[in-house]
C-alpha positions in Angstrom: -54.4 -23.1 -102.7 -56.4 -23.7 -99.8 -53.6 -25.6 -98.2 -51.3 -23.0 -98.8 -53.7 -20.2 -97.7 -54.6 -22.2 -94.7 -50.4 -22.7 -93.9 -50.0 -18.7 -94.3 -53.1 -17.9 -92.0 -51.3 -20.4 -89.9 -48.1 -18.3 -90.2 -49.6 -15.1 -89.6 -51.9 -15.6 -86.3 -48.2 -17.8 -85.3 -45.9 -14.8 -85.5 -48.9 -11.8 -84.1 -49.6 -15.0 -81.3 -45.7 -14.2 -81.2 -45.6 -10.3 -81.1 -48.0 -10.4 -78.3 -47.1 -12.6 -76.4 -48.6 -11.8 -72.7 -46.1 -11.0 -69.9 -46.4 -12.6 -66.4 -45.8 -10.9 -63.2 -46.9 -13.2 -60.4 -46.8 -12.0 -57.2 -46.8 -14.6 -54.0 -46.6 -13.6 -50.2 -45.7 -15.9 -47.1 -47.5 -17.1 -44.4 -50.3 -13.7 -45.5 -54.0 -15.7 -45.5 -57.0 -16.0 -47.4 -58.4 -13.2 -44.6 -55.3 -10.9 -44.5 -57.2 -8.3 -46.6 -59.7 -6.1 -47.1 -61.3 -7.5 -49.5 -62.2 -11.1 -48.2 -63.8 -9.3 -45.6 -60.8 -7.6 -42.8 -61.9 -4.5 -41.3 -58.7 -3.9 -39.5 -55.5 -5.1 -42.2 -55.1 -1.7 -44.9 -54.6 -3.7 -48.0 -56.3 -1.0 -51.1 -54.3 -2.2 -54.1 -54.7 -5.5 -53.4 -58.7 -4.8 -52.8 -58.8 -3.2 -56.5 -56.9 -5.5 -58.0 -59.8 -8.2 -56.5 -62.4 -6.0 -57.9 -60.0 -6.1 -61.9 -59.2 -9.5 -61.6 -59.9 -13.2 -62.0 -61.2 -14.6 -58.5 -60.9 -18.0 -57.5 -63.5 -18.7 -54.8 -62.3 -22.3 -53.0 -58.7 -22.0 -53.9 -55.9 -24.6 -51.9 -52.3 -24.9 -51.8 -50.1 -26.9 -48.9 -50.0 -25.6 -45.8 -47.0 -24.1 -45.4 -43.5 -23.0 -47.8 -42.2 -25.2 -49.8 -44.3 -27.3 -50.2 -46.4 -25.2 -51.9 -44.2 -24.2 -54.1 -43.0 -27.2 -55.2 -46.5 -27.7 -56.2 -46.6 -24.0 -58.0 -43.0 -24.9 -59.6 -43.9 -28.4 -61.1 -47.9 -28.5 -61.9 -48.1 -30.9 -59.7 -48.8 -33.0 -55.7 -46.4 -31.9 -53.6 -45.1 -34.8 -52.7 -44.8 -36.2 -55.8 -41.4 -33.3 -55.9 -40.4 -33.9 -53.2 -40.6 -30.5 -50.8 -43.0 -31.9 -48.1 -40.8 -30.0 -45.5 -39.0 -27.0 -45.0 -35.5 -28.8 -44.4 -34.0 -31.6 -43.9 -34.0 -32.0 -47.3 -37.5 -32.0 -47.9 -37.1 -28.1 -49.2 -35.7 -29.0 -52.2 -37.7 -30.1 -55.6 -36.6 -33.2 -57.1 -34.0 -32.6 -59.8 -36.1 -33.9 -62.7 -38.9 -31.4 -62.3 -39.3 -29.3 -64.8 -40.5 -26.0 -63.9 -43.3 -22.6 -64.7 -39.6 -20.6 -65.6 -38.2 -24.0 -67.7 -41.9 -23.6 -69.4 -41.3 -20.1 -70.1 -37.7 -20.1 -71.4 -38.3 -22.3 -73.5 -40.8 -20.2 -75.5 -38.3 -17.3 -75.1 -39.0 -15.9 -72.6 -36.7 -14.0 -70.0 -37.5 -15.5 -66.8 -36.3 -13.2 -63.3 -37.2 -14.5 -59.5 -37.0 -12.5 -56.4 -37.0 -12.7 -53.5 -37.7 -16.2 -51.3 -37.5 -19.3 -53.3 -36.8 -22.2 -50.5 -36.7 -25.0 -52.8 -32.8 -24.8 -52.5 -30.1 -23.5 -52.5 -27.4 -25.9 -53.3 -27.2 -27.4 -57.5 -28.9 -28.3 -58.5 -31.1 -26.8 -56.5 -30.9 -23.2 -57.2 -33.1 -20.6 -59.4 -30.6 -20.2 -61.9 -30.4 -24.0 -62.0 -34.3 -24.7 -62.4 -34.9 -21.9 -65.6 -34.6 -18.4 -64.0 -32.3 -16.0 -66.1 -32.5 -13.2 -63.4 -31.4 -14.3 -60.4 -32.0 -12.2 -56.7 -33.0 -14.1 -54.1 -32.3 -14.6 -50.1 -31.1 -18.1 -48.7 -33.1 -20.2 -46.1 -36.6 -19.3 -47.0 -36.5 -17.3 -44.0 -34.8 -14.2 -43.3 -32.2 -15.0 -40.9 -32.9 -18.4 -41.0 -29.7 -20.6 -40.5 -28.5 -20.6 -43.9 -29.1 -16.9 -45.1 -26.5 -14.9 -44.7 -25.1 -14.2 -40.8 -27.4 -11.4 -39.2 -29.7 -10.7 -41.7 -32.4 -9.3 -39.9 -34.6 -7.8 -42.8 -33.0 -4.4 -43.2 -29.6 -3.5 -45.8 -29.6 -7.0 -46.3 -27.0 -9.1 -48.3 -29.4 -11.4 -51.3 -28.2 -13.2 -53.6 -28.2 -12.1 -57.4 -27.5 -14.1 -59.9 -25.1 -16.5 -57.3 -22.9 -13.6 -56.2 -24.2 -12.2 -51.9 -24.8 -8.6 -53.0 -25.3 -6.2 -50.0 -28.6 -4.1 -50.4 -30.0 -0.9 -49.0 -33.3 -0.8 -47.2 -36.4 -2.7 -46.4 -35.9 -6.1 -48.0 -40.0 -6.1 -49.3 -39.4 -3.1 -50.9 -35.3 -3.9 -51.6 -37.1 -7.2 -53.8 -39.7 -5.0 -55.3 -37.5 -2.7 -56.7 -34.8 -5.5 -58.1 -38.2 -6.6 -60.2 -39.0 -3.5 -61.3 -35.9 -3.2 -62.6 -35.6 -6.4 -64.4 -39.2 -5.1 -65.8 -38.4 -1.9 -67.0 -34.7 -3.7 -68.7 -37.3 -6.1 -70.5 -40.0 -4.2 -71.8 -36.9 -2.1 -73.3 -35.3 -4.0 -74.6 -38.8 -5.5 -75.9 -39.1 -8.8 -74.6 -41.7 -11.0 -72.8 -41.3 -11.7 -69.2 -42.4 -14.1 -66.7 -41.1 -12.3 -63.4 -42.0 -14.1 -60.2 -42.5 -12.0 -56.7 -42.2 -13.6 -54.0 -42.2 -11.9 -50.6 -40.2 -13.7 -47.2 -43.2 -11.3 -45.7 -45.7 -11.2 -43.5 -43.1 -14.4 -42.3 -41.5 -13.9 -38.7 -39.5 -12.2 -37.4 -42.5 -10.2 -37.9 -40.5 -6.3 -38.6 -41.3 -3.7 -40.3 -40.8 0.4 -40.8 -42.1 2.0 -38.5 -44.9 4.5 -40.6 -46.2 1.0 -41.1 -47.2 -0.4 -38.0 -47.8 2.6 -36.2 -51.2 2.9 -36.9 -52.0 -0.8 -36.1 -50.2 -0.3 -32.7 -53.1 -0.7 -30.3 -53.5 -3.7 -31.0 -50.3 -4.7 -29.9 -46.6 -5.4 -30.8 -47.6 -8.2 -32.7 -50.5 -7.7 -35.1 -49.5 -4.4 -35.4 -45.8 -5.6 -36.7 -47.8 -8.6 -38.7 -50.5 -6.3 -40.0 -48.1 -3.4 -41.2 -46.1 -5.9 -43.0 -49.2 -7.1 -45.3 -49.8 -2.8 -45.8 -46.5 -2.5 -47.0 -47.0 -5.4 -49.5 -49.8 -3.9 -50.9 -48.2 -0.4 -51.0 -44.9 -2.2 -53.1 -48.0 -3.8 -55.6 -49.8 -0.3 -56.0 -46.3 1.1 -57.0 -45.9 -1.7 -58.9 -49.1 -1.8 -60.8 -48.3 2.0 -61.9 -45.2 1.6 -63.0 -46.9 -1.4 -65.5 -49.1 1.3 -66.9 -46.5 4.0 -66.9 -44.2 1.4 -69.3 -47.4 1.0 -71.4 -47.6 -3.1 -70.5 -49.7 -3.2 -67.8 -52.4 -3.9 -70.9 -50.7 -7.5 -71.5 -49.6 -8.3 -68.6 -50.9 -11.1 -66.6 -50.7 -9.7 -63.5 -51.5 -13.1 -60.5 -51.5 -12.5 -56.6 -51.6 -15.3 -53.9 -49.6 -16.5 -51.2 -48.5 -19.6 -49.9 -50.5 -21.6 -46.9 -52.8 -20.2 -44.3 -52.0 -16.8 -41.9 -50.4 -16.9 -38.5 -51.6 -13.2 -38.1 -51.6 -13.0 -34.8 -55.9 -11.3 -34.6 -58.7 -13.2 -34.3 -60.3 -12.4 -37.8 -59.7 -15.7 -40.3 -63.0 -15.6 -42.3 -65.0 -17.9 -40.4 -62.5 -20.4 -41.3 -60.9 -23.5 -38.7 -57.3 -23.3 -38.6 -54.3 -21.5 -39.8 -51.1 -22.0 -41.3 -50.1 -26.0 -40.6 -53.4 -27.5 -40.3 -55.5 -29.4 -42.5 -59.0 -27.1 -42.0 -60.0 -25.0 -44.4 -57.3 -21.8 -42.8 -54.7 -24.3 -43.6 -54.7 -24.4 -47.0 -57.2 -21.5 -48.3 -55.8 -18.7 -50.0 -56.6 -15.8 -52.3 -56.2 -16.1 -56.1 -56.8 -13.5 -58.2 -55.9 -12.6 -62.2 -55.6 -9.2 -64.1 -55.1 -9.2 -68.1 -57.2 -6.7 -69.1 -56.3 -7.9 -73.1 -57.1 -11.2 -72.2 -60.4 -10.0 -70.6 -60.3 -10.7 -67.6 -60.7 -7.0 -66.1 -63.6 -7.2 -64.8 -64.3 -9.6 -61.4 -65.2 -12.8 -61.7 -65.8 -15.2 -59.1 -64.8 -19.2 -59.7 -66.4 -21.5 -57.5 -65.0 -24.2 -58.7 -62.9 -26.2 -56.2 -58.9 -25.5 -57.9 -55.6 -26.3 -56.8 -51.7 -24.4 -56.9 -51.4 -27.5 -59.3 -53.5 -26.3 -61.8 -51.9 -22.8 -61.9 -49.4 -23.6 -64.8 -50.7 -25.5 -67.2 -53.1 -22.6 -67.0 -50.3 -20.3 -68.4 -49.0 -22.5 -70.3 -52.4 -22.4 -72.0 -53.4 -18.3 -71.8 -49.6 -17.7 -72.8 -49.4 -20.6 -75.9 -46.2 -21.5 -74.4 -46.0 -25.1 -75.5 -45.3 -27.5 -73.1 -41.9 -28.8 -72.2 -41.3 -32.6 -72.1 -42.1 -32.7 -68.6 -43.8 -35.8 -65.9 -47.9 -35.5 -66.5 -49.4 -32.1 -64.6 -51.6 -33.0 -61.4 -54.1 -30.1 -62.1 -56.0 -28.7 -64.6 -55.9 -25.4 -67.1 -58.8 -23.0 -65.4 -59.2 -21.2 -68.7 -62.9 -22.8 -69.2 -63.1 -21.8 -66.3 -62.7 -18.4 -66.6 -64.7 -17.8 -69.2 -68.2 -20.0 -68.2 -66.9 -19.4 -64.1 -67.7 -23.5 -63.4 -67.1 -26.1 -64.4 -68.7 -27.5 -67.6 -66.5 -30.5 -68.3 -66.2 -34.4 -66.5 -63.3 -32.8 -65.1 -64.5 -30.6 -62.7 -67.7 -32.9 -61.5 -65.7 -35.6 -60.7 -61.5 -34.2 -59.4 -60.4 -34.6 -55.9 -58.1 -32.4 -55.0 -55.4 -32.5 -51.9 -53.5 -31.0 -49.2 -51.6 -32.0 -46.3 -49.1 -30.9 -43.9 -46.2 -33.7 -43.5 -43.3 -31.4 -41.7 -41.3 -35.1 -41.8 -38.8 -35.9 -42.8 -40.8 -39.7 -44.5 -44.5 -39.5 -45.0 -46.3 -40.3 -42.8 -50.5 -41.7 -44.3 -52.9 -39.7 -43.4 -51.0 -36.9 -41.4 -52.4 -33.8 -41.1 -54.4 -34.1 -44.6 -57.8 -32.8 -46.0 -58.9 -34.4 -49.5 -61.0 -32.5 -51.8 -63.8 -33.3 -54.0 -66.7 -30.2 -54.2 -67.4 -28.7 -50.9 -66.3 -31.7 -49.0 -63.7 -32.3 -46.7 -62.0 -35.4 -45.5 -59.6 -34.7 -42.5 -57.1 -37.0 -41.9 -58.8 -40.2 -42.9 -61.8 -39.8 -40.6 -63.7 -36.4 -40.5 -66.1 -35.3 -42.3 -67.2 -31.9 -43.2 -69.0 -29.7 -46.5 -67.8 -26.5 -45.8 -71.0 -25.2 -47.8 -73.2 -25.6 -45.1 -70.1 -25.9 -42.4 -67.2 -23.5 -43.3 -66.1 -23.2 -39.6 -66.0 -27.5 -40.3 -67.9 -27.6 -36.9 -70.3 -30.6 -37.4 -68.5 -34.3 -38.4 -70.4 -35.9 -41.2 -68.6 -38.6 -41.6 -71.2 -41.2 -40.2 -73.9 -40.1 -41.7 -72.7 -39.7 -44.8 -70.7 -43.0 -45.1 -70.9 -43.2 -48.6 -69.0 -40.0 -49.3 -66.2 -41.1 -46.2 -65.5 -44.5 -48.4 -64.8 -42.8 -52.0 -62.7 -39.8 -50.3 -60.7 -42.1 -48.6 -59.9 -44.4 -52.0 -59.3 -42.2 -53.8 -56.7 -41.2 -50.8 -55.4 -44.7 -51.0 -54.4 -44.9 -54.5 -52.8 -41.9 -54.1 -50.5 -42.5 -51.4 -49.9 -46.0 -53.4 -49.3 -44.2 -56.6 -46.4 -41.4 -54.2 -45.0 -43.9 -51.6 -42.6 -45.5 -53.7 -40.9 -42.1 -54.0 -40.2 -41.1 -50.4 -36.6 -43.2 -49.9 -35.8 -40.5 -52.7 -33.4 -38.2 -50.9 -32.3 -34.3 -53.4 -28.8 -34.1 -52.8 -26.2 -31.0 -52.6 -23.4 -31.9 -55.0 -19.3 -31.8 -55.3 -17.2 -31.4 -57.9 -18.0 -29.8 -60.7 -18.6 -26.1 -62.5 -21.1 -25.1 -58.8 -19.9 -27.6 -56.1 -15.8 -26.9 -55.8 -16.5 -24.0 -53.1 -19.6 -23.5 -51.5 -20.9 -23.8 -47.9 -23.2 -26.4 -46.7 -25.1 -25.9 -43.5 -27.3 -27.5 -41.0 -30.4 -26.8 -42.2 -30.3 -29.1 -44.4 -29.0 -32.2 -42.3 -31.5 -35.4 -42.1 -32.0 -38.3 -39.5 -32.3 -34.7 -36.7 -33.9 -31.6 -36.6 -31.4 -29.1 -37.7 -31.5 -25.5 -35.6 -33.1 -23.8 -38.3 -32.6 -20.0 -37.6 -29.6 -18.5 -36.2 -31.5 -18.0 -32.8 -31.1 -21.7 -32.4 -27.0 -21.3 -33.7 -26.9 -19.1 -31.2 -28.1 -20.2 -28.2 -26.4 -23.6 -29.4 -27.0 -26.6 -27.3 -28.8 -28.4 -24.8 -26.2 -29.3 -22.1 -27.0 -32.9 -21.1 -27.3 -33.6 -18.0 -25.8 -37.1 -18.2 -22.1 -38.0 -19.3 -23.0 -38.4 -22.8 -20.5 -40.5 -25.5 -23.4 -40.6 -27.9 -21.6 -39.2 -31.2 -24.0 -36.5 -33.5 -26.5 -39.0 -35.1 -27.2 -36.7 -38.2 -26.1 -36.3 -41.6 -25.9 -34.0 -45.3 -26.6 -36.2 -47.9 -24.4 -34.9 -51.0 -23.2 -36.7 -54.2 -20.1 -36.4 -55.3 -20.0 -35.8 -59.4 -15.7 -35.8 -59.1 -12.9 -38.5 -57.5 -11.0 -37.0 -55.7 -9.3 -34.7 -52.7 -11.5 -31.9 -51.3 -11.3 -29.8 -48.3 -13.4 -30.0 -45.2 -13.6 -26.6 -42.9 -16.4 -27.3 -40.0 -16.9 -24.2 -37.6 -20.2 -23.6 -35.1 -20.7 -20.2 -37.2 -20.6 -19.2 -40.4 -17.9 -17.3 -42.2 -18.9 -14.1 -42.6 -19.7 -13.5 -39.2 -16.1 -13.2 -38.1 -16.1 -15.7 -35.4 -14.1 -18.0 -33.2 -15.3 -21.6 -32.3 -15.0 -21.6 -28.8 -16.4 -17.4 -28.3 -19.6 -16.3 -27.9 -21.2 -12.7 -29.7 -23.7 -9.9 -28.0 -27.6 -9.8 -29.1 -27.9 -7.5 -32.5 -30.1 -4.2 -31.2 -32.3 -4.1 -31.8 -34.5 -1.4 -34.5 -36.7 1.8 -33.2 -39.8 -0.1 -33.6 -40.0 -3.7 -34.1 -40.1 -6.8 -32.6 -36.1 -9.2 -32.7 -35.5 -10.6 -35.0 -33.7 -15.0 -34.8 -30.6 -12.5 -34.3 -31.5 -11.0 -31.2 -30.3 -13.5 -29.3 -26.7 -14.1 -27.2 -24.1 -16.4 -29.6 -23.2 -18.4 -25.6 -19.4 -19.8 -25.8 -19.4 -23.3 -25.9 -16.1 -25.3 -24.5 -15.6 -27.0 -27.7 -12.1 -29.4 -27.5 -11.8 -31.4 -31.2 -13.4 -31.5 -33.9 -14.3 -34.8 -35.9 -14.4 -35.6 -39.2 -17.0 -38.4 -39.4 -18.5 -39.7 -43.5 -20.8 -42.6 -43.9 -20.7 -43.1 -40.6 -16.8 -43.8 -40.1 -14.6 -41.5 -38.1 -11.5 -40.2 -40.5 -10.0 -37.9 -38.2 -9.8 -35.7 -35.0 -8.4 -32.4 -34.7 -7.7 -30.0 -31.3 -9.6 -26.7 -31.0 -8.5 -24.0 -29.7 -10.1 -20.4 -28.3 -7.6 -19.2 -31.5 -9.3 -21.7 -34.1 -12.7 -19.8 -36.7 -12.8 -23.0 -38.3 -10.8 -26.7 -38.5 -9.7 -28.1 -42.2 -9.4 -31.4 -42.7 -8.2 -33.4 -46.4 -9.9 -36.0 -47.3 -9.9 -38.1 -50.5 -13.7 -38.8 -51.8 -14.8 -41.0 -54.3 -17.6 -40.1 -56.8 -20.9 -41.1 -55.6 -23.5 -40.9 -53.2 -22.0 -40.0 -49.8 -23.2 -39.2 -46.0 -21.1 -36.1 -44.2 -21.2 -36.5 -40.2 -18.7 -33.8 -38.6 -18.7 -32.6 -35.3 -17.7 -31.1 -32.5 -16.0 -32.3 -28.8 -17.3 -30.6 -25.8 -15.7 -31.1 -22.3 -18.2 -30.0 -19.4 -18.5 -29.4 -16.1 -17.2 -32.4 -13.4 -15.3 -33.8 -16.4 -17.7 -34.9 -19.0 -17.3 -35.2 -22.3 -20.3 -34.2 -25.3 -19.8 -35.5 -29.1 -23.6 -35.3 -29.5 -23.0 -31.4 -31.4 -22.9 -31.8 -35.1 -20.8 -28.9 -36.8 -23.4 -26.6 -37.5 -21.5 -24.8 -41.2 -18.5 -26.9 -43.6 -16.9 -25.2 -45.9 -16.4 -26.9 -49.1 -13.4 -26.8 -51.6 -12.7 -28.7 -54.1 -8.6 -29.4 -54.5 -6.7 -29.3 -57.5 -5.7 -32.8 -58.4 
């Protein structure tokens, strides 16, 4: 009888837990640093809604991420080190999270949550790396990771842009941050109406460059100069959208049982001087590169008043924390590198040995293959070992001005040894390449872009595409040396159509294009650049280092198509254009910026 009662009690508790499972709204901004809020001491930027949320939240005072976009997002999604999940850069293939990683959305989706992703993904635009391949039911995002980058829809400039909605290009109306929040709000209303618990991931592409915002947001900061005015205006616009979203949650009656999180992805790029007394900005190994704000508000869970957590915490801790708070069972996955923070939420300071001995890392690689010690910060408590050489104690020296490595050689050596073991464990995986799939259901009609070039730095935004390559001073017979890494799923014939301009531009290969007209009160986007005409005369299809066929290019050609037989397995695509320069010189080093891929019927 006692066993039966116990079983019934557990079943009832399970039903109650299921009926009252908290929703999750996770807001993460792009390039907003720790000091870009009124709450953290910035007397210039107006962020009343962020400040109010911080006063009603658990606050991670010593929270760290990676120093740039994709690296932080990969860690957040998988609960694992940036370098372990393959996202240590923002292009090459190093912004595509390995396909065998299990994401936070996968866990919540398996627990019968509805999962929605809105805004910036930056972990892969092609199968199997897209958000809809990684556990998200509803997807509304931009491609490439920022407005105006090479993989984004042509001439997007943050107003009336084309975004991807569940795999289809969709025209939007209005300023992009407003559009992203509006889409998330519509999704949340649908889930509340359906009485479905939801995980809503809202990732703005602001205040990342280009610094463009509605004039009414930049004008209050006009006295600071155009750059700072636009950056600050973008942040204040995000703040207004956050306030409106929280009001909607109140009106829907779900704010009490919604875990609302706000954080950012790396250190600031703010052209202003204030940085909360930290050294470095985005990309830096110092605190200003990777220490960011993190607040969590959940009234039903007892987290509605400001409470500081002073222990060292890291983005890898977020996933296990949310799983515990929401009683979501973890799906089979690689071991998490983080720990649940729930113990810290209750006590403010960790009592277990985990927190006394833990070491975490932030490093900025931004290379095709990681380099040992590069721009690394190994952290334990308040100690920071920078690049394996400089040691700082940020409790005594928050601006990291006094290197004390010689004074504390034992601390330096302890952190060096931790890094050596960490590096040795991960180093064998650094040669792994995330390959875009060709063929199959999701890879038979797609466009590849030069943003994923390997072995050569890509023209990463549309301004570079418009400018074209630098004209070599001497005769250059060198053939394009980069390639796109793909994995062919179905053997057969494929049509590969190479372009200098993307299909949606409507432009011919050889022609130029006028710059976009500047919008009033905004700084130029990447497309406010004149597009140079190029003297292209031929296109060559090169695969796996072999030239298969060369075709002439006329002034009327928008694309040159090749029919090729592809075997199953890994392939390297590196088609290139030939230019005939003045004086009869020949240049074969220009890779094709865009390739439309179509699987042909057998």
